[in-house]
DRENZA-271013 format. One record per atom (N, C-alpha, C): x, y negated, z; residue number from 1; residue in three letters; atom name. Coordinates in nm, 3 decimals, padded with zeros to 5 digits. Layout:
<pts>
X:Y:Z:NUM:ALA:CA
...
</pts>
This chain:
<pts>
00.069:00.105:00.004:1:UNK:N
-00.014:00.029:00.025:1:UNK:CA
00.107:-00.100:-00.018:1:UNK:C
00.071:-00.233:-00.070:2:UNK:N
00.098:-00.358:-00.080:2:UNK:CA
00.120:-00.427:00.079:2:UNK:C
00.236:-00.475:00.100:3:UNK:N
00.253:-00.562:00.232:3:UNK:CA
00.192:-00.697:00.177:3:UNK:C
00.114:-00.745:00.205:4:UNK:N
00.065:-00.871:00.188:4:UNK:CA
00.133:-00.982:00.206:4:UNK:C
00.161:-00.916:00.362:5:UNK:N
00.256:-01.061:00.411:5:UNK:CA
00.394:-01.062:00.354:5:UNK:C
00.452:-00.913:00.326:6:UNK:N
00.560:-00.935:00.220:6:UNK:CA
00.562:-01.007:00.130:6:UNK:C
00.460:-00.986:00.030:7:UNK:N
00.407:-01.032:-00.085:7:UNK:CA
00.430:-01.220:-00.091:7:UNK:C
00.342:-01.259:00.043:8:UNK:N
00.378:-01.381:00.016:8:UNK:CA
00.479:-01.429:00.072:8:UNK:C
00.560:-01.362:00.146:9:UNK:N
00.718:-01.391:00.204:9:UNK:CA
00.797:-01.432:00.058:9:UNK:C
00.814:-01.295:00.022:10:UNK:N
00.886:-01.314:-00.130:10:UNK:CA
00.847:-01.411:-00.219:10:UNK:C
00.695:-01.464:-00.246:11:UNK:N
00.646:-01.549:-00.351:11:UNK:CA
00.726:-01.716:-00.259:11:UNK:C
00.699:-01.707:-00.146:12:UNK:N
00.740:-01.839:-00.073:12:UNK:CA
00.945:-01.825:-00.118:12:UNK:C
00.988:-01.740:-00.098:13:UNK:N
01.162:-01.718:-00.104:13:UNK:CA
01.145:-01.771:-00.271:13:UNK:C
01.080:-01.713:-00.381:14:UNK:N
01.055:-01.753:-00.487:14:UNK:CA
01.066:-01.838:-00.521:14:UNK:C
00.957:-01.923:-00.484:15:UNK:N
00.936:-02.065:-00.514:15:UNK:CA
01.076:-02.178:-00.419:15:UNK:C
01.094:-02.107:-00.354:16:UNK:N
01.212:-02.203:-00.279:16:UNK:CA
01.326:-02.155:-00.371:16:UNK:C
01.378:-02.087:-00.445:17:UNK:N
01.495:-02.046:-00.498:17:UNK:CA
01.512:-02.132:-00.688:17:UNK:C
01.376:-02.114:-00.720:18:UNK:N
01.321:-02.152:-00.848:18:UNK:CA
01.204:-02.156:-00.808:18:UNK:C
01.150:-02.360:-00.912:19:UNK:N
01.006:-02.390:-00.861:19:UNK:CA
00.930:-02.361:-00.983:19:UNK:C
01.007:-02.270:-01.108:20:UNK:N
00.877:-02.221:-01.173:20:UNK:CA
00.876:-02.102:-01.185:20:UNK:C
00.756:-02.052:-01.247:21:UNK:N
00.681:-01.955:-01.253:21:UNK:CA
00.756:-01.782:-01.260:21:UNK:C
00.859:-01.831:-01.310:22:UNK:N
00.960:-01.677:-01.356:22:UNK:CA
00.969:-01.600:-01.261:22:UNK:C
01.050:-01.641:-01.160:23:UNK:N
01.037:-01.559:-01.033:23:UNK:CA
00.923:-01.453:-00.967:23:UNK:C
00.856:-01.610:-00.950:24:UNK:N
00.727:-01.524:-00.902:24:UNK:CA
00.641:-01.408:-01.001:24:UNK:C
00.643:-01.471:-01.137:25:UNK:N
00.567:-01.337:-01.176:25:UNK:CA
00.685:-01.217:-01.179:25:UNK:C
00.802:-01.202:-01.166:26:UNK:N
00.852:-01.047:-01.169:26:UNK:CA
00.801:-01.043:-01.061:26:UNK:C
00.768:-01.077:-00.910:27:UNK:N
00.682:-01.020:-00.800:27:UNK:CA
00.545:-00.966:-00.803:27:UNK:C
00.477:-01.063:-00.869:28:UNK:N
00.334:-01.011:-00.895:28:UNK:CA
00.362:-00.872:-01.041:28:UNK:C
00.419:-00.912:-01.095:29:UNK:N
00.448:-00.749:-01.193:29:UNK:CA
00.456:-00.672:-01.109:29:UNK:C
00.577:-00.679:-01.014:30:UNK:N
00.646:-00.540:-00.948:30:UNK:CA
00.486:-00.497:-00.870:30:UNK:C
00.433:-00.592:-00.823:31:UNK:N
00.329:-00.577:-00.709:31:UNK:CA
00.208:-00.480:-00.791:31:UNK:C
00.200:-00.546:-00.906:32:UNK:N
00.056:-00.479:-00.979:32:UNK:CA
00.104:-00.339:-01.079:32:UNK:C
00.233:-00.289:-01.058:33:UNK:N
00.264:-00.219:-01.119:33:UNK:CA
00.220:-00.044:-01.083:33:UNK:C
00.162:-00.120:-00.954:34:UNK:N
00.035:-00.008:-00.916:34:UNK:CA
-00.091:-00.074:-00.868:34:UNK:C
-00.156:-00.130:-00.920:35:UNK:N
-00.299:-00.201:-00.904:35:UNK:CA
-00.353:-00.119:-00.786:35:UNK:C
-00.373:-00.026:-00.802:36:UNK:N
-00.463:00.031:-00.656:36:UNK:CA
-00.372:00.040:-00.508:36:UNK:C
-00.237:-00.010:-00.536:37:UNK:N
-00.209:-00.077:-00.415:37:UNK:CA
-00.254:-00.181:-00.359:37:UNK:C
-00.259:-00.293:-00.468:38:UNK:N
-00.320:-00.397:-00.431:38:UNK:CA
-00.457:-00.421:-00.408:38:UNK:C
-00.551:-00.304:-00.428:39:UNK:N
-00.658:-00.311:-00.389:39:UNK:CA
-00.687:-00.265:-00.266:39:UNK:C
-00.563:-00.197:-00.202:40:UNK:N
-00.585:-00.081:-00.100:40:UNK:CA
-00.565:-00.209:00.021:40:UNK:C
-00.463:-00.330:-00.032:41:UNK:N
-00.435:-00.399:00.065:41:UNK:CA
-00.536:-00.511:00.121:41:UNK:C
-00.604:-00.554:-00.017:42:UNK:N
-00.695:-00.651:00.016:42:UNK:CA
-00.828:-00.616:00.053:42:UNK:C
-00.844:-00.458:00.000:43:UNK:N
-00.960:-00.410:00.010:43:UNK:CA
-01.051:-00.441:-00.102:43:UNK:C
-01.132:-00.373:-00.078:44:UNK:N
-01.309:-00.348:-00.176:44:UNK:CA
-01.338:-00.502:-00.201:44:UNK:C
-01.330:-00.558:-00.331:45:UNK:N
-01.441:-00.660:-00.312:45:UNK:CA
-01.610:-00.608:-00.259:45:UNK:C
-01.697:-00.710:-00.193:46:UNK:N
-01.805:-00.655:-00.181:46:UNK:CA
-01.852:-00.796:-00.228:46:UNK:C
-01.823:-00.922:-00.240:47:UNK:N
-01.916:-01.031:-00.333:47:UNK:CA
-01.806:-01.106:-00.359:47:UNK:C
-01.882:-01.213:-00.452:48:UNK:N
-01.769:-01.295:-00.506:48:UNK:CA
-01.721:-01.380:-00.388:48:UNK:C
-01.587:-01.423:-00.452:49:UNK:N
-01.514:-01.525:-00.356:49:UNK:CA
-01.403:-01.591:-00.378:49:UNK:C
-01.353:-01.687:-00.319:50:UNK:N
-01.224:-01.737:-00.318:50:UNK:CA
-01.158:-01.732:-00.165:50:UNK:C
-01.061:-01.687:-00.206:51:UNK:N
-01.035:-01.609:-00.049:51:UNK:CA
-00.872:-01.661:-00.051:51:UNK:C
-00.849:-01.754:00.036:52:UNK:N
-00.675:-01.825:00.044:52:UNK:CA
-00.587:-01.742:00.129:52:UNK:C
-00.460:-01.673:00.095:53:UNK:N
-00.383:-01.584:00.131:53:UNK:CA
-00.313:-01.684:00.188:53:UNK:C
-00.226:-01.792:00.144:54:UNK:N
-00.175:-01.877:00.124:54:UNK:CA
-00.194:-01.988:00.085:54:UNK:C
-00.167:-02.148:00.168:55:UNK:N
-00.194:-02.249:00.110:55:UNK:CA
-00.080:-02.342:00.143:55:UNK:C
00.034:-02.358:00.073:56:UNK:N
00.090:-02.517:00.096:56:UNK:CA
00.105:-02.588:-00.021:56:UNK:C
00.190:-02.694:00.007:57:UNK:N
00.209:-02.817:-00.099:57:UNK:CA
00.275:-02.762:-00.220:57:UNK:C
00.353:-02.639:-00.186:58:UNK:N
00.420:-02.556:-00.297:58:UNK:CA
00.385:-02.434:-00.349:58:UNK:C
00.263:-02.410:-00.282:59:UNK:N
00.263:-02.243:-00.317:59:UNK:CA
00.143:-02.239:-00.223:59:UNK:C
00.028:-02.191:-00.388:60:UNK:N
-00.132:-02.138:-00.266:60:UNK:CA
-00.122:-01.984:-00.358:60:UNK:C
-00.187:-01.851:-00.291:61:UNK:N
-00.155:-01.735:-00.296:61:UNK:CA
-00.303:-01.714:-00.302:61:UNK:C
-00.418:-01.659:-00.384:62:UNK:N
-00.598:-01.679:-00.341:62:UNK:CA
-00.612:-01.532:-00.395:62:UNK:C
-00.717:-01.474:-00.338:63:UNK:N
-00.752:-01.338:-00.402:63:UNK:CA
-00.905:-01.376:-00.468:63:UNK:C
-00.900:-01.416:-00.594:64:UNK:N
-01.019:-01.469:-00.666:64:UNK:CA
-01.146:-01.294:-00.691:64:UNK:C
-01.218:-01.304:-00.666:65:UNK:N
-01.352:-01.210:-00.693:65:UNK:CA
-01.408:-01.269:-00.714:65:UNK:C
-01.466:-01.282:-00.889:66:UNK:N
-01.556:-01.311:-00.985:66:UNK:CA
-01.636:-01.170:-00.993:66:UNK:C
-01.803:-01.273:-00.977:67:UNK:N
-01.915:-01.213:-00.949:67:UNK:CA
-01.890:-01.127:-01.092:67:UNK:C
-01.996:-01.059:-01.136:68:UNK:N
-02.030:-00.957:-01.251:68:UNK:CA
-02.117:-01.078:-01.335:68:UNK:C
-02.052:-01.089:-01.483:69:UNK:N
-02.104:-01.175:-01.544:69:UNK:CA
-02.054:-01.354:-01.509:69:UNK:C
-01.988:-01.351:-01.428:70:UNK:N
-01.957:-01.490:-01.393:70:UNK:CA
-01.908:-01.565:-01.531:70:UNK:C
-01.920:-01.671:-01.546:71:UNK:N
-01.832:-01.782:-01.630:71:UNK:CA
-01.796:-01.906:-01.544:71:UNK:C
-01.626:-01.978:-01.562:72:UNK:N
-01.618:-02.071:-01.491:72:UNK:CA
-01.580:-02.154:-01.620:72:UNK:C
-01.612:-02.278:-01.567:73:UNK:N
-01.612:-02.403:-01.689:73:UNK:CA
-01.475:-02.409:-01.736:73:UNK:C
-01.433:-02.441:-01.849:74:UNK:N
-01.290:-02.464:-01.855:74:UNK:CA
-01.257:-02.637:-01.787:74:UNK:C
-01.110:-02.567:-01.700:75:UNK:N
-01.047:-02.622:-01.628:75:UNK:CA
-00.899:-02.633:-01.659:75:UNK:C
-00.821:-02.734:-01.600:76:UNK:N
-00.686:-02.682:-01.579:76:UNK:CA
-00.633:-02.710:-01.425:76:UNK:C
-00.517:-02.670:-01.449:77:UNK:N
-00.456:-02.627:-01.305:77:UNK:CA
-00.334:-02.763:-01.260:77:UNK:C
-00.307:-02.834:-01.362:78:UNK:N
-00.183:-02.912:-01.332:78:UNK:CA
-00.066:-02.860:-01.255:78:UNK:C
-00.068:-02.764:-01.295:79:UNK:N
00.022:-02.690:-01.211:79:UNK:CA
00.035:-02.543:-01.293:79:UNK:C
00.164:-02.480:-01.262:80:UNK:N
00.222:-02.297:-01.328:80:UNK:CA
00.089:-02.211:-01.238:80:UNK:C
00.056:-02.134:-01.307:81:UNK:N
-00.011:-01.978:-01.272:81:UNK:CA
00.051:-01.843:-01.317:81:UNK:C
00.002:-01.779:-01.223:82:UNK:N
00.068:-01.606:-01.266:82:UNK:CA
-00.048:-01.575:-01.176:82:UNK:C
-00.124:-01.478:-01.282:83:UNK:N
-00.266:-01.408:-01.246:83:UNK:CA
-00.264:-01.253:-01.272:83:UNK:C
-00.263:-01.197:-01.181:84:UNK:N
-00.272:-01.012:-01.190:84:UNK:CA
-00.425:-00.997:-01.153:84:UNK:C
-00.476:-00.918:-01.207:85:UNK:N
-00.572:-00.851:-01.192:85:UNK:CA
-00.601:-00.686:-01.119:85:UNK:C
-00.631:-00.667:-01.006:86:UNK:N
-00.637:-00.520:-00.972:86:UNK:CA
-00.743:-00.454:-00.997:86:UNK:C
-00.843:-00.528:-01.017:87:UNK:N
-00.982:-00.441:-01.038:87:UNK:CA
-01.119:-00.478:-01.145:87:UNK:C
-01.103:-00.454:-01.258:88:UNK:N
-01.174:-00.530:-01.324:88:UNK:CA
-01.149:-00.635:-01.469:88:UNK:C
-01.197:-00.721:-01.485:89:UNK:N
-01.169:-00.784:-01.615:89:UNK:CA
-01.173:-00.922:-01.617:89:UNK:C
-01.070:-01.016:-01.700:90:UNK:N
-01.110:-01.160:-01.638:90:UNK:CA
-01.099:-01.213:-01.834:90:UNK:C
-01.152:-01.261:-01.929:91:UNK:N
-01.154:-01.302:-01.989:91:UNK:CA
-01.158:-01.475:-02.029:91:UNK:C
-01.001:-01.471:-02.063:92:UNK:N
-00.991:-01.581:-02.072:92:UNK:CA
-00.969:-01.670:-02.222:92:UNK:C
-01.078:-01.804:-02.236:93:UNK:N
-01.053:-01.857:-02.350:93:UNK:CA
-00.981:-02.007:-02.305:93:UNK:C
-00.876:-02.011:-02.417:94:UNK:N
-00.757:-02.143:-02.404:94:UNK:CA
-00.842:-02.227:-02.511:94:UNK:C
-00.802:-02.394:-02.446:95:UNK:N
-00.827:-02.460:-02.481:95:UNK:CA
-00.718:-02.573:-02.506:95:UNK:C
-00.779:-02.647:-02.629:96:UNK:N
-00.621:-02.811:-02.677:96:UNK:CA
-00.711:-02.893:-02.647:96:UNK:C
-00.684:-03.004:-02.581:97:UNK:N
-00.725:-03.155:-02.625:97:UNK:CA
-00.753:-03.182:-02.818:97:UNK:C
-00.893:-03.242:-02.783:98:UNK:N
-00.884:-03.262:-02.930:98:UNK:CA
-00.804:-03.398:-02.969:98:UNK:C
-00.723:-03.431:-03.026:99:UNK:N
-00.656:-03.547:-03.053:99:UNK:CA
-00.740:-03.685:-03.071:99:UNK:C
-00.712:-03.789:-03.006:100:UNK:N
-00.746:-03.891:-02.988:100:UNK:CA
-00.902:-03.900:-02.978:100:UNK:C
-00.943:-03.803:-02.907:101:UNK:N
-01.079:-03.796:-02.875:101:UNK:CA
-01.101:-03.912:-02.761:101:UNK:C
-01.177:-03.980:-02.756:102:UNK:N
-01.252:-04.106:-02.630:102:UNK:CA
-01.281:-04.035:-02.514:102:UNK:C
-01.323:-03.914:-02.523:103:UNK:N
-01.424:-03.864:-02.379:103:UNK:CA
-01.357:-03.712:-02.346:103:UNK:C
-01.173:-03.715:-02.440:104:UNK:N
-01.116:-03.587:-02.394:104:UNK:CA
-01.188:-03.495:-02.420:104:UNK:C
-01.281:-03.471:-02.512:105:UNK:N
-01.325:-03.341:-02.556:105:UNK:CA
-01.169:-03.229:-02.627:105:UNK:C
-01.237:-03.110:-02.597:106:UNK:N
-01.127:-02.971:-02.604:106:UNK:CA
-01.226:-02.913:-02.716:106:UNK:C
-01.105:-02.791:-02.763:107:UNK:N
-01.158:-02.733:-02.851:107:UNK:CA
-01.086:-02.580:-02.815:107:UNK:C
-01.149:-02.479:-02.877:108:UNK:N
-01.106:-02.319:-02.856:108:UNK:CA
-00.972:-02.301:-02.897:108:UNK:C
-00.867:-02.281:-02.851:109:UNK:N
-00.752:-02.258:-02.952:109:UNK:CA
-00.672:-02.123:-02.912:109:UNK:C
-00.767:-01.989:-02.823:110:UNK:N
-00.722:-01.879:-02.833:110:UNK:CA
-00.793:-01.844:-02.706:110:UNK:C
-00.777:-01.672:-02.692:111:UNK:N
-00.822:-01.614:-02.602:111:UNK:CA
-00.716:-01.487:-02.519:111:UNK:C
-00.714:-01.452:-02.441:112:UNK:N
-00.697:-01.308:-02.389:112:UNK:CA
-00.780:-01.274:-02.289:112:UNK:C
-00.768:-01.146:-02.303:113:UNK:N
-00.858:-01.097:-02.197:113:UNK:CA
-00.736:-00.982:-02.102:113:UNK:C
-00.755:-01.018:-01.999:114:UNK:N
-00.691:-00.918:-01.865:114:UNK:CA
-00.750:-00.813:-01.813:114:UNK:C
-00.709:-00.713:-01.797:115:UNK:N
-00.759:-00.630:-01.735:115:UNK:CA
-00.720:-00.554:-01.627:115:UNK:C
-00.787:-00.437:-01.545:116:UNK:N
-00.651:-00.356:-01.434:116:UNK:CA
-00.539:-00.341:-01.465:116:UNK:C
-00.438:-00.416:-01.390:117:UNK:N
-00.291:-00.393:-01.375:117:UNK:CA
-00.237:-00.522:-01.462:117:UNK:C
-00.324:-00.585:-01.538:118:UNK:N
-00.241:-00.727:-01.593:118:UNK:CA
-00.170:-00.829:-01.523:118:UNK:C
-00.062:-00.854:-01.585:119:UNK:N
-00.031:-00.989:-01.506:119:UNK:CA
00.030:-01.034:-01.592:119:UNK:C
00.017:-01.190:-01.619:120:UNK:N
00.026:-01.293:-01.690:120:UNK:CA
00.017:-01.471:-01.665:120:UNK:C
00.106:-01.544:-01.669:121:UNK:N
00.146:-01.683:-01.649:121:UNK:CA
00.098:-01.775:-01.724:121:UNK:C
-00.023:-01.877:-01.657:122:UNK:N
-00.049:-01.952:-01.730:122:UNK:CA
00.067:-02.101:-01.695:122:UNK:C
00.072:-02.186:-01.798:123:UNK:N
00.182:-02.298:-01.750:123:UNK:CA
00.104:-02.407:-01.739:123:UNK:C
00.161:-02.500:-01.684:124:UNK:N
00.124:-02.639:-01.591:124:UNK:CA
-00.025:-02.730:-01.663:124:UNK:C
00.049:-02.683:-01.813:125:UNK:N
-00.053:-02.782:-01.925:125:UNK:CA
-00.178:-02.674:-01.962:125:UNK:C
-00.208:-02.595:-01.918:126:UNK:N
-00.270:-02.526:-01.969:126:UNK:CA
-00.463:-02.531:-01.950:126:UNK:C
-00.521:-02.576:-02.027:127:UNK:N
-00.643:-02.549:-01.994:127:UNK:CA
-00.763:-02.416:-02.026:127:UNK:C
-00.823:-02.334:-01.973:128:UNK:N
-00.875:-02.220:-01.984:128:UNK:CA
-01.017:-02.257:-01.926:128:UNK:C
-01.099:-02.191:-01.953:129:UNK:N
-01.233:-02.091:-01.873:129:UNK:CA
-01.238:-01.919:-01.881:129:UNK:C
-01.232:-01.919:-01.820:130:UNK:N
-01.266:-01.732:-01.719:130:UNK:CA
-01.435:-01.700:-01.699:130:UNK:C
-01.400:-01.555:-01.768:131:UNK:N
-01.529:-01.515:-01.770:131:UNK:CA
-01.483:-01.352:-01.723:131:UNK:C
-01.636:-01.310:-01.622:132:UNK:N
-01.622:-01.182:-01.576:132:UNK:CA
-01.722:-01.086:-01.670:132:UNK:C
-01.685:-01.037:-01.787:133:UNK:N
-01.724:-01.003:-01.885:133:UNK:CA
-01.827:-00.848:-01.818:133:UNK:C
-01.824:-00.855:-01.714:134:UNK:N
-01.843:-00.667:-01.659:134:UNK:CA
-01.954:-00.671:-01.580:134:UNK:C
-02.008:-00.568:-01.583:135:UNK:N
-02.096:-00.564:-01.457:135:UNK:CA
-02.081:-00.506:-01.297:135:UNK:C
-01.944:-00.544:-01.277:136:UNK:N
-01.911:-00.513:-01.155:136:UNK:CA
-01.791:-00.683:-01.078:136:UNK:C
-01.794:-00.651:-01.016:137:UNK:N
-01.701:-00.760:-00.954:137:UNK:CA
-01.527:-00.709:-00.993:137:UNK:C
-01.464:-00.828:-01.024:138:UNK:N
-01.314:-00.803:-01.031:138:UNK:CA
-01.276:-00.901:-00.960:138:UNK:C
-01.165:-00.823:-00.941:139:UNK:N
-01.039:-00.898:-00.837:139:UNK:CA
-00.902:-00.896:-00.907:139:UNK:C
-00.876:-00.987:-00.854:140:UNK:N
-00.723:-01.088:-00.892:140:UNK:CA
-00.653:-01.185:-00.810:140:UNK:C
-00.570:-01.181:-00.802:141:UNK:N
-00.479:-01.262:-00.727:141:UNK:CA
-00.390:-01.368:-00.797:141:UNK:C
-00.411:-01.483:-00.800:142:UNK:N
-00.413:-01.582:-00.849:142:UNK:CA
-00.255:-01.670:-00.772:142:UNK:C
-00.201:-01.701:-00.813:143:UNK:N
-00.061:-01.750:-00.757:143:UNK:CA
-00.076:-01.890:-00.871:143:UNK:C
-00.032:-01.988:-00.740:144:UNK:N
00.005:-02.112:-00.796:144:UNK:CA
00.109:-02.205:-00.763:144:UNK:C
00.151:-02.250:-00.842:145:UNK:N
00.300:-02.335:-00.788:145:UNK:CA
00.259:-02.493:-00.720:145:UNK:C
00.191:-02.471:-00.649:146:UNK:N
00.116:-02.624:-00.591:146:UNK:CA
00.029:-02.605:-00.474:146:UNK:C
-00.024:-02.689:-00.428:147:UNK:N
-00.137:-02.660:-00.329:147:UNK:CA
-00.283:-02.709:-00.429:147:UNK:C
-00.319:-02.571:-00.454:148:UNK:N
-00.433:-02.523:-00.545:148:UNK:CA
-00.556:-02.614:-00.490:148:UNK:C
-00.574:-02.640:-00.369:149:UNK:N
-00.745:-02.700:-00.303:149:UNK:CA
-00.731:-02.836:-00.343:149:UNK:C
-00.559:-02.929:-00.318:150:UNK:N
-00.565:-03.057:-00.321:150:UNK:CA
-00.550:-03.124:-00.425:150:UNK:C
-00.468:-03.078:-00.525:151:UNK:N
-00.437:-03.143:-00.621:151:UNK:CA
-00.552:-03.193:-00.740:151:UNK:C
-00.522:-03.337:-00.769:152:UNK:N
-00.638:-03.356:-00.895:152:UNK:CA
-00.613:-03.314:-01.039:152:UNK:C
-00.739:-03.258:-01.078:153:UNK:N
-00.719:-03.204:-01.206:153:UNK:CA
-00.842:-03.258:-01.254:153:UNK:C
-00.874:-03.156:-01.396:154:UNK:N
-01.019:-03.197:-01.536:154:UNK:CA
-01.108:-03.070:-01.489:154:UNK:C
-01.238:-03.061:-01.527:155:UNK:N
-01.300:-02.992:-01.580:155:UNK:CA
-01.359:-02.987:-01.692:155:UNK:C
-01.400:-02.937:-01.787:156:UNK:N
-01.450:-03.000:-01.930:156:UNK:CA
-01.611:-02.934:-01.886:156:UNK:C
-01.726:-03.024:-01.912:157:UNK:N
-01.869:-02.957:-01.918:157:UNK:CA
-01.896:-02.862:-01.994:157:UNK:C
-01.920:-02.757:-01.981:158:UNK:N
-01.950:-02.638:-02.045:158:UNK:CA
-02.022:-02.687:-02.189:158:UNK:C
-02.127:-02.773:-02.213:159:UNK:N
-02.207:-02.755:-02.282:159:UNK:CA
-02.160:-02.921:-02.372:159:UNK:C
-02.103:-02.999:-02.320:160:UNK:N
-02.071:-03.085:-02.429:160:UNK:CA
-01.878:-03.111:-02.481:160:UNK:C
-01.853:-03.014:-02.351:161:UNK:N
-01.671:-03.022:-02.376:161:UNK:CA
-01.627:-03.161:-02.342:161:UNK:C
-01.632:-03.229:-02.296:162:UNK:N
-01.603:-03.346:-02.248:162:UNK:CA
-01.544:-03.327:-02.097:162:UNK:C
-01.442:-03.412:-02.094:163:UNK:N
-01.405:-03.407:-01.947:163:UNK:CA
-01.412:-03.453:-01.807:163:UNK:C
-01.395:-03.411:-01.715:164:UNK:N
-01.441:-03.515:-01.588:164:UNK:CA
-01.355:-03.445:-01.459:164:UNK:C
-01.374:-03.508:-01.377:165:UNK:N
-01.282:-03.451:-01.268:165:UNK:CA
-01.316:-03.342:-01.222:165:UNK:C
-01.228:-03.274:-01.174:166:UNK:N
-01.284:-03.090:-01.128:166:UNK:CA
-01.306:-03.143:-00.984:166:UNK:C
-01.459:-03.063:-00.985:167:UNK:N
-01.540:-03.029:-00.829:167:UNK:CA
-01.480:-02.915:-00.755:167:UNK:C
-01.382:-02.850:-00.684:168:UNK:N
-01.366:-02.778:-00.597:168:UNK:CA
-01.474:-02.731:-00.504:168:UNK:C
-01.550:-02.769:-00.457:169:UNK:N
-01.674:-02.759:-00.395:169:UNK:CA
-01.786:-02.654:-00.486:169:UNK:C
-01.808:-02.750:-00.629:170:UNK:N
-01.863:-02.653:-00.715:170:UNK:CA
-01.838:-02.551:-00.766:170:UNK:C
-01.698:-02.538:-00.798:171:UNK:N
-01.599:-02.408:-00.805:171:UNK:CA
-01.643:-02.329:-00.692:171:UNK:C
-01.635:-02.352:-00.585:172:UNK:N
-01.659:-02.238:-00.464:172:UNK:CA
-01.797:-02.191:-00.488:172:UNK:C
-01.873:-02.308:-00.478:173:UNK:N
-02.050:-02.253:-00.471:173:UNK:CA
-02.101:-02.174:-00.591:173:UNK:C
-01.985:-02.163:-00.691:174:UNK:N
-02.016:-02.054:-00.833:174:UNK:CA
-01.966:-01.929:-00.786:174:UNK:C
-01.840:-01.900:-00.682:175:UNK:N
-01.853:-01.788:-00.646:175:UNK:CA
-01.863:-01.715:-00.504:175:UNK:C
-01.974:-01.811:-00.472:176:UNK:N
-02.100:-01.771:-00.347:176:UNK:CA
-02.010:-01.797:-00.243:176:UNK:C
-01.848:-01.845:-00.227:177:UNK:N
-01.804:-01.871:-00.099:177:UNK:CA
-01.757:-02.005:-00.070:177:UNK:C
</pts>
């Protein structure tokens, strides 16, 4: 079973030595080489939620549990992220800003499906939306290179794709916690 305290300490040490995502990605990839170990460490998900495992100015680690069929609007993080899925699937649509659009509109630019055991980095400037396309809970560990809950960032209206300030409380409510 994954030792969550050790995982957090390894990630903290990695960020102290190298503030980029590269060393953290290696740590997450090792942990997710056996996703059942991660599941055993965090427990079988029973409800959607955003469960902080570590929060600091330079690093946030969150257990994200996506409800069946849930979609989170396009958003950015303004920091790098490394995502590892320990059960289920996350479908990411990647977006880019429409050049010179006065309302900050975005357009689709790609997609990536993450399934159990997959680990992927997201760069500081990435804009993405996330869907759990399956009819069961999806669990993932998200590691962020900063304080995920305090940084100013943007979200985009899902209908008109116009930019607005990110509302963390609205996002938490979508997860049910």
